[in-house]
C-alpha positions as CSV (number, residue, x, y, z in Angstrom):
1,X,-28.9,-26.5,43.8
2,X,-29.1,-22.9,42.6
3,X,-26.9,-21.3,40.0
4,X,-23.7,-19.8,40.5
5,X,-24.4,-16.2,40.1
6,X,-21.9,-13.5,39.1
7,X,-21.0,-10.9,41.7
8,X,-22.8,-7.6,40.7
9,X,-20.2,-5.3,42.1
10,X,-17.3,-7.4,40.6
11,X,-18.9,-7.2,37.3
12,X,-18.9,-3.2,37.5
13,X,-15.3,-3.0,38.4
14,X,-13.5,-5.0,35.2
15,X,-13.4,-5.9,32.2
16,X,-11.6,-9.3,30.1
17,X,-9.4,-8.3,27.3
18,X,-9.3,-10.5,24.4
19,X,-6.4,-12.4,25.5
20,X,-8.1,-13.4,28.6
21,X,-6.4,-10.7,30.9
22,X,-8.3,-9.2,33.4
23,X,-7.9,-5.5,33.3
24,X,-9.5,-3.5,36.5
25,X,-8.8,0.2,37.6
26,X,-5.8,0.9,40.4
27,X,-6.6,2.0,43.9
28,X,-5.7,5.3,45.6
29,X,-7.7,7.0,42.8
30,X,-11.4,8.0,44.7
31,X,-10.8,11.0,46.6
32,X,-8.0,12.9,48.7
33,X,-5.8,13.5,45.4
34,X,-4.6,17.0,46.5
35,X,-1.7,15.5,48.9
36,X,-0.6,12.5,46.3
37,X,2.1,13.5,44.0
38,X,1.2,14.1,40.2
39,X,3.5,11.3,38.9
40,X,1.5,9.2,41.3
41,X,-1.9,10.0,39.7
42,X,-0.5,9.6,36.2
43,X,0.6,6.4,36.9
44,X,-2.5,5.4,37.8
45,X,-4.3,6.3,34.8
46,X,-3.2,3.4,33.2
47,X,-4.2,0.1,32.6
48,X,-3.9,-2.4,35.7
49,X,-4.0,-6.1,35.0
50,X,-5.1,-8.7,37.4
51,X,-2.2,-11.3,39.0
52,X,-2.7,-14.8,38.4
53,X,-2.7,-15.2,42.2
54,X,-5.8,-13.0,42.3
55,X,-7.0,-14.4,39.4
56,X,-7.3,-17.4,41.3
57,X,-9.0,-16.2,44.7
58,X,-11.7,-13.8,42.5
59,X,-12.3,-16.4,39.7
60,X,-15.9,-18.0,41.0
61,X,-17.4,-14.3,41.5
62,X,-16.5,-13.3,37.7
63,X,-17.5,-16.6,36.3
64,X,-19.9,-14.6,33.7
65,X,-18.1,-11.9,33.1
66,X,-17.7,-10.3,29.5
């Protein structure tokens, strides 16, 4: 049986905090920002953390992420 591999795409997009939470970036921040409100763009700069339900869903992808 081969080893389980960490999902490379997920590894590049998340960071694990010291307390064990998973820090991710907000969606809707990549492009087409001219029509979005300033307050929406500003609020998306802040940290976003993965919810418990999402953590359960992707935990096999992030087994080796530091």
